LOVEX-26252 format. One line per field, with one value per residue: residue number from 1; chain; x, y, z of N, C-alpha, C in turn. Coordinates in pm, 1 decimal. Layout:
BEGIN
num: [NUM,...]
cadena: [A,...]
npx: [X,...]
npy: [Y,...]
npz: [Z,...]
capx: [X,...]
capy: [Y,...]
capz: [Z,...]
cpx: [X,...]
cpy: [Y,...]
cpz: [Z,...]
end
This chain:
BEGIN
num: [1,2,3,4,5,6,7,8,9,10,11,12,13,14,15,16,17,18,19,20,21,22,23,24,25,26,27,28,29,30,31,32,33,34,35,36,37,38,39,40,41,42,43,44,45,46,47,48,49,50,51,52,53,54,55,56,57,58,59,60,61,62,63,64,65,66,67,68,69,70,71,72,73,74,75,76,77,78,79,80,81,82,83,84,85,86,87,88,89,90,91,92,93,94,95,96,97,98,99,100,101,102,103,104,105,106,107,108,109,110,111,112,113,114,115,116,117,118,119,120,121,122,123,124,125,126,127,128,129,130,131,132,133,134,135,136,137,138,139,140,141,142,143,144,145,146,147,148,149,150,151,152,153,154,155,156,157,158,159,160,161,162,163,164,165,166,167,168,169,170,171,172,173,174,175,176,177,178,179,180,181,182,183,184,185,186,187,188,189,190,191,192,193,194,195,196,197,198,199,200,201,202,203,204,205,206,207,208,209,210,211,212,213,214,215,216,217,218,219,220,221,222,223,224,225,226,227,228,229,230,231,232,233,234,235,236,237,238,239,240,241,242,243,244,245,246,247,248,249,250,251,252,253,254,255,256,257,258,259,260,261,262,263,264,265]
cadena: [A,A,A,A,A,A,A,A,A,A,A,A,A,A,A,A,A,A,A,A,A,A,A,A,A,A,A,A,A,A,A,A,A,A,A,A,A,A,A,A,A,A,A,A,A,A,A,A,A,A,A,A,A,A,A,A,A,A,A,A,A,A,A,A,A,A,A,A,A,A,A,A,A,A,A,A,A,A,A,A,A,A,A,A,A,A,A,A,A,A,A,A,A,A,A,A,A,A,A,A,A,A,A,A,A,A,A,A,A,A,A,A,A,A,A,A,A,A,A,A,A,A,A,A,A,A,A,A,A,A,A,A,A,A,A,A,A,A,A,A,A,A,A,A,A,A,A,A,A,A,A,A,A,A,A,A,A,A,A,A,A,A,A,A,A,A,A,A,A,A,A,A,A,A,A,A,A,A,A,A,A,A,A,A,A,A,A,A,A,A,A,A,A,A,A,A,A,A,A,A,A,A,A,A,A,A,A,A,A,A,A,A,A,A,A,A,A,A,A,A,A,A,A,A,A,A,A,A,A,A,A,A,A,A,A,A,A,A,A,A,A,A,A,A,A,A,A,A,A,A,A,A,A,A,A,A,A,A,A,A,A,A,A,A,A]
npx: [4150.2,3927.1,3930.7,3658.6,3494.4,3351.3,3247.6,3264.6,3049.4,2787.9,2522.8,2158.7,2022.5,2104.2,2270.0,2324.5,2542.1,2537.6,2659.5,2455.7,2233.3,2104.0,2041.1,1834.2,1875.7,1750.3,1844.6,1956.0,2227.5,2356.2,2640.5,2966.0,3092.5,3240.8,3419.6,3183.8,2995.3,2759.7,2754.8,2565.3,2443.7,2229.4,2188.2,2026.5,1985.2,2021.3,2279.1,2543.8,2613.8,2429.6,2327.8,2487.6,2642.2,2860.0,3196.2,3228.9,2975.2,2848.2,3021.4,2980.6,2706.7,2694.9,2840.4,2698.0,2454.8,2507.6,2449.8,2645.6,2742.5,2843.0,2638.6,2409.1,2487.7,2522.1,2273.8,2208.0,2085.0,1784.9,1516.8,1305.4,1387.9,1419.3,1555.0,1718.3,1826.2,2041.6,2088.5,2047.0,2065.4,2013.7,2005.6,1933.0,2067.8,2172.4,1938.0,1789.1,1952.2,1978.9,1719.3,1540.1,1616.1,1541.9,1283.1,1171.8,1279.5,1392.2,1457.3,1614.3,1638.7,1707.8,1441.8,1457.3,1585.1,1419.6,1223.7,1355.8,1488.6,1269.5,1165.4,1373.6,1378.6,1115.0,1113.6,1275.1,1168.3,1054.7,1279.3,1423.8,1229.0,1104.3,806.6,575.1,516.2,205.3,36.9,-56.4,-396.4,-586.9,-741.4,-608.8,-645.8,-474.1,-418.5,-312.5,28.9,198.1,340.4,241.2,121.0,62.8,225.8,491.0,424.9,315.6,542.3,682.7,611.5,792.0,1023.6,1061.8,1043.7,1152.8,1146.3,1424.3,1615.6,1923.3,2008.8,1787.7,1551.6,1348.2,1381.4,1162.7,942.0,1022.0,1038.8,1151.8,1448.6,1638.6,1886.6,2094.5,2217.3,2472.5,2618.8,2907.1,2866.6,3023.2,3196.4,3229.8,3305.5,3109.6,2882.0,2921.8,2860.5,2571.9,2500.8,2607.4,2477.4,2211.3,2214.9,2270.1,2043.8,1838.4,1911.7,1854.2,1582.5,1492.5,1373.0,1540.8,1539.8,1522.2,1705.4,1999.2,2001.1,2196.3,2458.0,2592.3,2854.8,2986.6,3262.5,3466.2,3810.8,3921.2,4003.3,4230.0,4185.6,3906.6,3815.5,3925.6,3794.8,3529.6,3548.9,3615.5,3385.4,3192.3,3284.4,3240.2,2971.4,2903.9,2978.6,3246.1,3355.3,3598.3,3545.7,3712.9,3928.1,3853.3,3580.7,3486.2,3404.8,3612.5,3669.1,3650.6,3846.2,4155.7,4372.0,4214.3,4113.7,3876.6,3663.9,3479.0,3271.0,3127.0,2876.4,2739.4,2507.2]
npy: [20542.2,20266.0,19990.7,19908.3,19617.7,19581.7,19521.9,19599.4,19800.2,19649.9,19518.5,19562.8,19349.7,19052.1,18741.9,18544.7,18297.0,18018.4,17730.3,17550.5,17670.5,17909.5,18243.4,18499.5,18855.2,19186.6,19522.7,19867.8,20033.2,19710.1,19577.6,19433.8,19091.8,18838.1,18548.4,18409.8,18533.9,18787.1,19142.2,19406.9,19742.9,19999.2,20291.5,20502.8,20496.2,20618.7,20557.8,20336.3,20111.4,19920.1,19839.0,19677.8,19362.2,19222.0,19086.8,18889.0,18791.1,18585.5,18372.0,18338.9,18279.5,18031.4,17876.4,17892.1,17780.5,17518.7,17171.7,17051.0,17241.9,17354.6,17455.0,17319.3,17048.9,17027.0,17074.1,17333.9,17491.9,17423.0,17277.2,17406.7,17646.6,18003.6,18268.3,18581.6,18840.6,19114.7,19413.5,19318.3,19397.3,19450.2,19213.7,18967.9,18726.1,18564.1,18511.2,18369.2,18148.8,18027.6,18031.7,17817.3,17606.9,17651.3,17732.4,17993.6,18286.6,18607.7,18888.6,19192.5,19548.7,19896.0,20124.7,20214.9,20010.4,19791.0,19751.3,19657.5,19439.7,19277.2,19226.3,19078.3,18852.3,18753.5,18689.6,18471.4,18266.0,18027.8,17899.4,17834.5,17715.9,17477.3,17415.2,17168.5,16853.3,16742.6,16457.8,16157.2,16087.1,15916.4,15706.2,15620.5,15767.0,15912.8,16183.4,16523.5,16606.9,16856.9,17176.7,17323.4,17630.8,17761.7,17650.9,17759.4,18020.6,17988.5,17895.6,18125.6,18259.9,18178.8,18318.8,18637.9,19001.5,19296.6,19628.1,19770.3,19985.7,20027.7,20250.0,20397.5,20247.4,20063.4,19735.6,19614.3,19528.4,19301.1,18939.8,18687.6,18513.6,18239.0,18269.6,18540.2,18695.6,18879.4,19020.9,19146.8,19414.7,19579.3,19841.6,20100.6,20317.5,20464.1,20311.1,20095.4,20079.7,20114.8,19883.6,19664.7,19706.8,19674.6,19405.0,19284.8,19365.6,19231.6,18968.1,18959.9,18948.6,18694.4,18467.1,18397.4,18130.8,17985.6,17838.9,18020.9,18305.8,18303.8,18500.0,18580.6,18712.4,18806.4,18931.3,19137.0,19197.4,19509.7,19771.6,19792.1,19952.1,19999.2,19734.7,19660.7,19841.2,19758.1,19491.9,19530.3,19664.8,19466.5,19260.7,19373.4,19335.6,19071.5,18719.8,18599.9,18427.4,18359.7,18194.0,17892.8,17765.3,17499.3,17496.5,17647.3,17736.4,17691.9,17938.7,18122.8,18094.2,18130.9,18378.8,18445.2,18695.3,18737.2,18714.4,18534.6,18573.8,18451.5,18530.3,18533.0,18655.7]
npz: [19944.4,19950.4,19718.1,19522.7,19424.4,19143.0,18804.0,18437.8,18210.3,18008.9,17886.1,17888.9,17981.4,18138.3,18235.3,18526.2,18612.3,18816.9,18996.9,18955.7,18833.4,18594.0,18609.3,18484.2,18479.3,18521.5,18476.8,18494.7,18394.9,18278.8,18435.7,18386.1,18319.6,18510.7,18525.2,18459.3,18616.7,18641.1,18683.9,18802.1,18765.5,18868.6,18725.7,18792.7,19058.9,19402.1,19501.5,19395.1,19534.0,19645.2,19410.2,19264.1,19178.4,19385.3,19397.6,19593.6,19634.8,19455.6,19518.4,19793.3,19788.2,19648.8,19829.5,20079.1,20012.7,19962.7,20027.2,20176.9,20341.2,20663.9,20821.2,20746.4,20772.7,21043.8,21135.5,21205.9,21025.3,20846.3,20651.7,20762.4,20860.8,20923.5,20747.5,20737.6,20530.8,20534.9,20353.5,20084.7,19817.3,19457.2,19308.6,19432.0,19456.2,19668.4,19806.8,19609.9,19581.6,19839.1,19938.3,19841.5,20006.8,20265.0,20509.7,20507.9,20355.8,20401.6,20230.7,20270.6,20223.4,20142.4,20046.9,19775.2,19646.2,19638.8,19432.0,19196.1,19306.7,19381.8,19127.6,19005.3,19171.5,19135.1,18860.3,18852.3,18998.8,18895.9,18813.3,19044.0,19196.7,19049.9,18858.4,18967.2,18814.1,18687.0,18802.7,18624.2,18524.2,18763.9,18673.2,18460.8,18234.2,18083.3,18139.6,18079.4,18114.1,18282.3,18379.2,18685.0,18722.5,18956.0,19143.8,19145.5,19209.8,19465.8,19595.9,19593.9,19822.5,20003.1,19965.8,20048.4,20045.0,20217.0,20339.4,20496.5,20665.3,20799.6,20942.6,21017.8,21065.0,21293.0,21439.8,21532.1,21387.5,21268.1,21241.0,21479.3,21383.2,21242.1,21124.9,21034.4,20746.2,20583.4,20309.5,20192.5,20285.3,20428.2,20378.2,20432.0,20686.7,20817.3,20806.6,20965.9,21249.7,21250.0,21097.2,21249.5,21493.7,21418.1,21341.6,21593.0,21738.1,21602.4,21654.6,21925.3,21931.0,21956.8,22195.9,22501.8,22578.3,22351.2,22071.0,21982.2,21758.3,21469.4,21324.8,21022.2,20850.4,20549.5,20368.4,20152.2,20184.7,20192.7,20293.9,20555.8,20782.3,20784.6,20810.9,21062.8,21229.5,21191.1,21292.8,21563.3,21654.1,21599.1,21762.1,22009.3,22042.3,21993.3,22044.9,21865.4,21574.8,21328.9,21032.2,20959.1,20692.2,20643.3,20669.4,20464.3,20119.9,19827.3,19695.4,19899.0,20083.2,20280.2,20154.5,19943.7,19964.0,20084.6,20373.8,20624.3,20896.3,21199.1,21429.5,21762.6,21990.7]
capx: [4010.9,3925.0,3889.9,3532.5,3508.6,3252.9,3311.5,3230.6,2917.6,2761.2,2389.0,2049.1,1969.9,2214.3,2246.0,2424.4,2553.5,2590.6,2695.2,2340.1,2125.7,2134.6,1934.7,1835.6,1856.7,1726.6,1891.5,1988.0,2258.3,2427.2,2786.7,3026.5,3088.2,3368.3,3407.5,3045.4,2906.9,2728.4,2746.9,2468.1,2430.4,2117.3,2248.1,1933.0,1974.5,2094.8,2419.0,2553.8,2658.7,2324.7,2282.8,2589.4,2673.6,3000.3,3267.3,3212.4,2836.6,2824.1,3098.8,2908.9,2578.0,2720.5,2886.9,2597.6,2343.0,2550.1,2405.6,2760.9,2775.3,2835.1,2510.7,2313.6,2534.7,2506.9,2132.2,2185.4,1985.0,1706.5,1409.0,1205.5,1454.0,1394.1,1679.9,1699.8,1945.2,2052.4,2161.6,2040.0,2096.3,1909.8,2008.5,1866.8,2140.3,2177.8,1799.7,1751.1,2035.2,1951.2,1575.8,1474.0,1660.0,1492.7,1139.0,1136.2,1395.2,1349.9,1562.8,1583.9,1726.0,1640.1,1322.8,1486.2,1639.9,1324.7,1151.3,1436.6,1510.3,1147.8,1154.1,1469.9,1333.2,993.1,1141.5,1355.0,1106.0,1035.5,1410.5,1463.8,1117.0,1043.9,667.4,557.9,441.7,80.1,32.4,-156.6,-529.1,-585.7,-807.4,-529.0,-701.2,-372.2,-430.4,-195.1,133.2,246.9,371.5,132.2,168.8,44.3,330.6,597.6,369.8,307.4,677.9,729.8,588.5,907.9,1123.0,990.4,1129.3,1106.7,1230.8,1494.1,1729.1,1993.7,2031.4,1663.8,1437.4,1345.3,1368.9,1047.7,845.3,1080.6,1018.5,1274.4,1499.4,1745.1,2014.8,2109.3,2332.2,2504.7,2725.8,2982.9,2805.6,3120.1,3289.2,3224.6,3306.1,2985.7,2776.2,2960.1,2783.1,2431.7,2487.4,2630.2,2371.6,2090.1,2233.6,2256.1,1904.2,1758.2,1944.6,1791.5,1438.0,1462.8,1367.5,1664.0,1529.1,1532.0,1842.8,2032.6,2011.0,2333.2,2482.0,2701.3,2896.8,3090.0,3309.5,3595.7,3905.9,3965.5,4077.7,4257.6,4124.9,3762.9,3795.3,3954.8,3685.6,3413.3,3570.1,3606.4,3243.3,3121.9,3329.2,3176.8,2829.6,2887.0,3085.4,3284.1,3447.0,3627.5,3533.6,3837.9,3921.4,3785.7,3436.1,3453.7,3427.3,3747.6,3684.2,3641.0,3949.3,4267.2,4439.3,4115.7,4076.2,3744.6,3653.8,3343.1,3267.7,3003.4,2855.7,2625.7,2500.5]
capy: [20496.9,20123.4,19951.7,19834.8,19517.5,19544.1,19518.7,19708.7,19805.9,19576.3,19518.0,19590.6,19221.8,18956.8,18622.0,18508.2,18151.8,17954.6,17592.1,17467.7,17742.2,18035.3,18336.9,18626.2,18973.8,19313.9,19640.3,19978.5,19932.1,19590.9,19585.1,19321.7,18951.8,18783.5,18405.5,18367.0,18606.4,18921.2,19247.2,19502.9,19871.3,20083.8,20424.5,20602.4,20479.9,20719.2,20517.5,20211.7,19999.7,19818.1,19808.0,19596.6,19229.4,19227.2,18962.8,18786.8,18745.8,18452.3,18272.9,18317.2,18215.3,17890.1,17808.9,17880.1,17698.3,17379.9,17080.5,17012.6,17352.8,17311.2,17495.0,17211.8,16919.8,17028.8,17105.6,17472.7,17531.3,17311.3,17317.5,17485.7,17764.9,18137.4,18342.0,18721.7,18902.5,19260.1,19466.0,19215.5,19450.0,19434.3,19087.4,18857.3,18601.6,18478.7,18468.7,18267.3,18029.8,17963.6,18028.1,17687.9,17508.4,17687.0,17753.0,18131.5,18373.8,18748.1,18974.0,19330.8,19657.8,20025.3,20129.1,20232.9,19885.5,19680.1,19725.7,19572.1,19314.4,19196.2,19182.4,18971.8,18731.9,18703.0,18632.8,18350.4,18168.9,17897.9,17836.3,17778.2,17632.8,17426.6,17370.0,17024.4,16788.8,16681.6,16312.5,16108.3,16058.2,15792.4,15600.3,15585.0,15836.3,15984.8,16327.7,16597.4,16636.0,16992.6,17253.2,17391.2,17768.4,17808.2,17597.0,17858.0,18136.5,17953.7,17888.8,18262.4,18302.3,18138.8,18425.3,18765.2,19119.0,19390.0,19747.0,19780.7,20078.0,20008.1,20375.8,20465.2,20159.8,19972.5,19593.9,19562.2,19465.3,19179.5,18818.8,18617.7,18432.7,18144.8,18314.4,18666.8,18699.3,19007.7,18990.2,19261.4,19542.9,19652.2,19912.5,20240.6,20322.5,20523.7,20210.0,19982.6,20073.8,20082.6,19744.2,19572.6,19726.5,19611.9,19259.7,19246.9,19385.6,19121.8,18846.8,18967.7,18927.1,18555.3,18438.7,18338.2,17986.4,17923.7,17837.5,18158.6,18347.0,18315.7,18613.6,18543.2,18830.3,18781.5,19058.9,19147.6,19277.3,19621.6,19866.3,19739.1,20037.0,19971.9,19600.2,19661.0,19913.1,19668.5,19376.6,19575.5,19688.9,19337.7,19187.3,19435.3,19298.4,18928.4,18621.5,18602.7,18328.5,18364.7,18057.0,17841.1,17716.3,17369.4,17518.7,17740.1,17698.3,17723.2,18079.1,18207.6,18055.2,18222.1,18421.0,18485.0,18834.9,18740.3,18649.6,18512.1,18567.8,18407.9,18594.0,18497.1,18753.4]
capz: [19924.3,19918.7,19583.4,19523.5,19318.4,19043.9,18673.6,18346.1,18144.6,17886.4,17827.7,17982.3,18029.0,18143.4,18314.1,18624.2,18614.3,18936.1,18967.4,18920.6,18765.1,18527.4,18641.4,18411.5,18562.1,18453.9,18547.3,18405.6,18294.9,18327.3,18441.9,18314.4,18357.9,18555.6,18554.1,18446.0,18706.3,18591.7,18784.3,18751.2,18833.3,18829.1,18726.1,18845.2,19203.7,19477.9,19494.8,19319.3,19616.8,19652.7,19275.5,19198.1,19231.7,19423.8,19364.2,19696.4,19647.2,19398.4,19593.7,19918.8,19757.9,19619.9,19950.3,20184.9,19966.3,19944.0,20133.7,20258.7,20430.0,20803.9,20879.9,20719.2,20824.0,21189.9,21160.6,21245.4,20926.3,20794.4,20560.5,20836.1,20916.3,20870.4,20724.4,20700.1,20472.7,20540.0,20239.1,19980.4,19685.2,19355.5,19233.9,19501.2,19429.9,19787.9,19831.8,19511.9,19602.3,19968.0,19965.3,19823.7,20105.7,20398.2,20514.9,20473.6,20335.6,20397.1,20175.5,20307.0,20179.9,20141.5,19961.4,19632.9,19593.1,19644.3,19307.1,19109.5,19379.5,19368.6,18988.6,18980.6,19241.9,19071.3,18728.8,18866.0,19088.5,18830.9,18802.7,19172.8,19241.1,18925.8,18873.0,18979.1,18706.4,18729.0,18788.0,18529.9,18577.2,18841.7,18597.6,18344.0,18119.5,18009.1,18158.6,18034.4,18211.0,18257.0,18498.3,18754.3,18738.2,19093.3,19229.5,19160.3,19279.6,19606.2,19648.0,19610.3,19959.9,20083.0,19950.8,20054.6,20058.5,20319.2,20353.7,20624.5,20662.2,20926.7,21013.6,21059.8,21092.4,21407.1,21403.7,21606.3,21297.2,21212.3,21320.5,21517.8,21272.5,21277.0,21070.6,20962.4,20656.6,20521.2,20215.1,20141.4,20322.2,20510.1,20289.5,20471.1,20832.8,20868.1,20808.8,21051.2,21374.2,21220.8,21053.9,21360.5,21593.6,21364.9,21354.2,21733.8,21779.4,21545.8,21730.3,22057.5,21919.8,21991.7,22339.1,22551.7,22595.0,22220.4,22020.2,21945.2,21618.6,21420.0,21235.8,20932.0,20774.1,20448.2,20315.1,20086.1,20260.6,20109.7,20376.3,20690.0,20885.6,20787.5,20864.8,21206.2,21295.8,21190.6,21380.1,21702.4,21681.9,21597.8,21880.4,22126.8,22047.4,21967.1,22047.9,21724.1,21518.5,21185.6,20984.1,20903.1,20554.3,20636.9,20665.6,20356.5,19981.8,19780.1,19660.9,20017.6,20179.0,20303.8,20032.8,19842.6,19983.9,20146.6,20504.6,20674.0,21042.2,21263.2,21558.4,21847.6,22100.6]
cpx: [4010.5,3879.3,3763.7,3528.7,3380.4,3308.4,3248.0,3102.8,2906.2,2620.7,2283.5,1985.8,2083.4,2176.9,2358.6,2425.7,2609.9,2623.0,2576.2,2236.6,2180.9,2016.9,1943.0,1810.9,1835.9,1780.9,1923.9,2112.6,2319.0,2576.2,2842.7,3017.5,3228.3,3346.8,3262.7,2947.9,2885.5,2718.2,2663.5,2467.9,2308.3,2163.9,2155.9,1919.7,2055.5,2243.1,2424.0,2588.3,2555.5,2284.3,2383.3,2591.6,2822.8,3064.0,3245.5,3073.9,2810.0,2899.5,3027.6,2778.4,2595.7,2758.1,2773.5,2481.5,2379.9,2500.0,2520.3,2807.2,2753.7,2703.1,2404.5,2358.7,2525.0,2364.7,2110.6,2087.8,1913.2,1598.0,1300.0,1262.4,1406.3,1526.3,1645.6,1831.6,1935.8,2135.6,2163.8,2081.1,1988.8,1899.4,1930.7,1937.9,2142.1,2038.6,1758.8,1830.3,1996.8,1802.9,1509.4,1508.6,1610.0,1343.0,1096.0,1263.8,1343.4,1468.2,1527.4,1685.2,1646.8,1532.2,1356.5,1538.4,1530.0,1254.5,1228.2,1467.9,1389.9,1131.9,1248.9,1430.3,1213.4,1022.6,1220.3,1291.3,1090.7,1168.1,1447.4,1354.5,1047.5,900.6,660.5,478.6,315.2,86.1,-73.2,-288.4,-528.1,-649.1,-728.2,-575.0,-601.2,-386.9,-301.2,-98.4,187.0,271.8,247.2,179.5,157.7,154.4,440.8,548.3,361.4,443.8,736.1,705.8,707.1,1023.9,1047.2,1090.5,1067.2,1201.7,1294.1,1617.2,1797.8,2000.8,1903.5,1553.6,1455.8,1337.0,1243.8,948.6,897.3,1049.9,1152.0,1318.3,1608.9,1882.6,1999.4,2229.4,2348.6,2628.9,2783.7,2911.7,2901.2,3222.3,3303.0,3214.0,3175.5,2873.7,2801.4,2871.5,2634.9,2411.0,2501.4,2523.0,2240.7,2099.3,2210.8,2111.8,1814.0,1785.4,1873.5,1639.7,1398.5,1470.7,1493.2,1660.2,1536.4,1677.9,1875.4,2028.2,2158.2,2342.6,2606.9,2732.7,3009.1,3133.1,3441.4,3685.0,3962.5,4057.9,4102.6,4190.3,3975.3,3736.7,3818.7,3845.3,3560.7,3430.9,3560.5,3460.5,3165.9,3156.4,3268.6,3033.8,2806.6,3005.0,3118.9,3381.2,3472.0,3626.5,3664.3,3817.4,3843.4,3634.6,3391.7,3471.0,3561.7,3767.3,3681.8,3754.4,4062.6,4340.6,4345.0,4083.6,3939.2,3751.3,3506.9,3351.0,3129.0,2993.1,2731.5,2624.0,2507.5]
cpy: [20349.6,20098.1,19867.9,19743.3,19495.0,19580.9,19614.6,19690.6,19715.5,19594.4,19552.2,19463.7,19123.3,18834.5,18604.0,18357.4,18106.9,17811.0,17512.9,17537.7,17862.0,18128.2,18459.5,18742.8,19096.6,19426.7,19748.6,20049.3,19808.6,19617.9,19446.8,19182.8,18906.6,18638.4,18359.5,18440.1,18747.7,19018.1,19360.3,19631.5,19943.9,20228.5,20531.7,20595.6,20587.8,20686.9,20381.2,20091.5,19887.5,19768.8,19724.9,19457.2,19229.0,19089.6,18852.5,18722.6,18610.2,18341.7,18237.7,18243.1,18066.9,17813.4,17787.8,17790.8,17551.7,17291.2,17032.7,17126.1,17310.3,17349.5,17387.6,17079.7,16911.6,17063.7,17243.9,17539.8,17407.3,17366.2,17398.4,17617.4,17894.1,18212.6,18484.7,18776.9,19053.8,19308.4,19370.4,19267.6,19416.0,19293.4,18974.7,18724.7,18509.1,18426.7,18355.9,18138.7,17954.5,17945.1,17892.9,17584.1,17536.8,17714.7,17890.8,18213.9,18515.8,18831.6,19119.1,19427.6,19787.7,20028.5,20136.1,20106.1,19782.7,19650.5,19630.0,19438.4,19222.4,19143.3,19066.6,18842.0,18670.9,18633.8,18502.9,18243.5,18032.2,17826.5,17766.9,17693.7,17577.8,17380.5,17218.4,16971.0,16726.2,16531.1,16273.8,16081.4,15922.6,15677.1,15560.6,15654.4,15920.0,16134.8,16398.5,16617.0,16774.8,17064.7,17318.0,17531.9,17816.3,17758.0,17698.9,17980.0,18109.8,17947.3,18027.3,18316.7,18268.0,18236.8,18557.5,18879.5,19216.9,19509.0,19748.9,19869.1,20070.1,20135.5,20436.5,20371.8,20077.2,19828.6,19532.9,19489.8,19334.4,19059.1,18766.8,18526.2,18339.8,18195.2,18451.7,18652.3,18840.9,18986.5,19118.8,19394.4,19629.5,19717.8,20058.9,20247.2,20376.2,20421.9,20099.2,19971.9,20047.7,19937.1,19648.9,19585.3,19663.6,19460.5,19214.1,19259.9,19275.2,18992.6,18844.3,18954.5,18786.6,18537.1,18364.6,18188.0,17912.5,17918.0,17975.7,18181.8,18361.0,18435.4,18584.7,18662.3,18790.8,18915.1,19043.8,19237.7,19386.3,19713.9,19806.1,19820.9,20011.0,19835.3,19597.6,19732.6,19826.7,19556.6,19416.0,19597.9,19558.2,19257.9,19244.8,19386.1,19147.7,18848.4,18593.5,18490.3,18361.1,18221.9,18011.1,17785.7,17586.4,17383.7,17599.4,17677.5,17750.8,17872.6,18173.9,18183.6,18156.9,18253.1,18467.4,18634.4,18850.8,18672.5,18635.4,18497.0,18526.4,18474.4,18542.0,18595.5,18681.6]
cpz: [19888.2,19776.4,19592.8,19402.9,19242.1,18907.7,18573.4,18265.6,18022.2,17834.6,17933.3,18035.7,18027.3,18222.1,18413.0,18634.3,18747.6,18899.7,18914.9,18835.3,18688.9,18549.0,18550.9,18506.2,18475.4,18539.8,18446.3,18457.1,18357.8,18327.6,18412.7,18374.7,18397.5,18592.7,18554.1,18534.8,18654.9,18707.7,18727.9,18832.8,18780.7,18839.5,18781.6,18996.3,19275.4,19491.4,19429.8,19405.4,19622.5,19515.7,19197.7,19257.1,19259.3,19408.2,19467.0,19692.3,19582.7,19471.8,19723.7,19894.4,19730.0,19745.7,20049.9,20143.4,19949.8,20057.9,20222.0,20349.1,20575.0,20869.4,20860.9,20780.7,20976.2,21233.2,21221.4,21149.4,20877.8,20703.0,20630.2,20889.8,20849.9,20864.2,20684.2,20647.9,20485.2,20421.7,20122.3,19843.4,19583.7,19298.9,19299.1,19486.5,19551.3,19820.7,19738.4,19529.5,19728.6,19993.9,19949.1,19930.6,20246.5,20392.6,20470.3,20465.3,20318.2,20349.4,20202.9,20247.8,20187.2,20034.0,19813.2,19566.1,19565.6,19512.8,19217.8,19176.3,19363.9,19226.6,18960.2,19050.2,19170.5,18939.2,18736.1,18953.8,19023.9,18807.3,18932.5,19237.4,19116.8,18949.4,18878.5,18860.7,18761.0,18706.2,18685.8,18601.0,18646.1,18766.7,18474.0,18219.3,18043.6,18019.5,18121.3,18150.2,18179.5,18387.2,18555.8,18788.3,18881.4,19185.3,19253.8,19236.3,19429.2,19670.8,19669.0,19749.3,20049.2,20069.0,19945.8,20071.1,20157.1,20324.5,20492.5,20605.3,20797.5,21008.4,21071.3,21108.3,21218.8,21356.7,21465.8,21517.2,21239.8,21300.8,21372.7,21403.5,21323.0,21235.4,21006.5,20870.5,20602.8,20436.9,20157.1,20162.8,20404.3,20417.6,20329.8,20622.8,20890.3,20881.2,20910.4,21174.6,21348.1,21179.5,21171.4,21468.3,21548.2,21375.4,21498.0,21780.8,21725.9,21621.5,21865.4,22052.4,21963.1,22141.9,22382.8,22567.1,22461.8,22177.0,21965.7,21794.7,21582.3,21326.1,21153.6,20841.1,20679.0,20390.1,20241.3,20169.4,20169.7,20188.3,20513.9,20799.8,20898.7,20849.7,21015.7,21285.3,21302.3,21292.7,21527.0,21741.4,21691.3,21723.4,22007.9,22147.5,22040.9,22020.7,21901.8,21689.9,21371.3,21134.4,20921.2,20762.4,20541.9,20627.2,20544.2,20219.2,19934.5,19754.9,19778.6,20116.3,20187.2,20173.7,19924.4,19849.5,20046.6,20282.8,20541.8,20825.3,21090.0,21399.3,21629.1,21963.8,22234.7]
end
C-alpha cells in the first residue's frame, strides 16, 4: 500500500505559512505542521484524501505562483488567464496562492469538500487581496484613510468554487480555460482514468483555433505501479512533458520524491 504523506493531529484552528503570507484555516480536526505547513483533516468527511494538505501542495503553490515561473515568463499565463483546479481539497492553498495573479481561478472538488473549501477561501481573501486604501479628499480635506471592505469582496469573484466529480459529472457546464492544475490527486488506480479523461475533456472545450489549454499535474511518487499506470493513461490522451529541474522550484526537483508533468491534447 502506498504511503500517504500527511502529518499528525493538533488543533481545530491553524495557520499555513507560505513565503509571502500566513493563512488561517479551520477544519475538524487539524493535522500537524511540517516546515511551517499545516495539514488538516475533516474527520466527518467520507474520506480524508480531499480533507488533508499533502506535502507537495505548498511546494507546488509557491512554485506556480512565482512571477519567475515559466508559465508567466513565457506569457502562457497572465493576469487575464482562467485557471481550473481539479481536486482542490479543503484548504484552497493553490487557489489562494495563484488566484491573485490570474483573471479567474476556479477551484473544483466533490460536494462534501466545498463547504470548508469556500470557508477557507473566504476567510483569506483580505490576505491575498488586501483592501485598497482610500485616497485623500481631492480638496485636501484630510478624508479618512482606510480599507474598503467591498474591495476584497469584489476580488472574491476572481476565486470561485464549483462541484466537479471526475467519475460522474460532465464537463459541459465548465468554461474553456487556459490552464488545468491538479495537485497530488494520483494515489489510487481507480481514479486515474476518470481524472485523466476529465482533464482531456476540459482541454477539448477550447476551440482548435485558440491557444491550447495546458494541463499541469503535480504528484508525489509513492507507488511505481500507480505512477506507471497514470503515465500510460495520460500519455494516451496528451502530448506529455516532464518538467526539468531548471523549470521547477527547489522542493520539486529530482530527488525530492515529487514530479510535475505538462500535457497538451
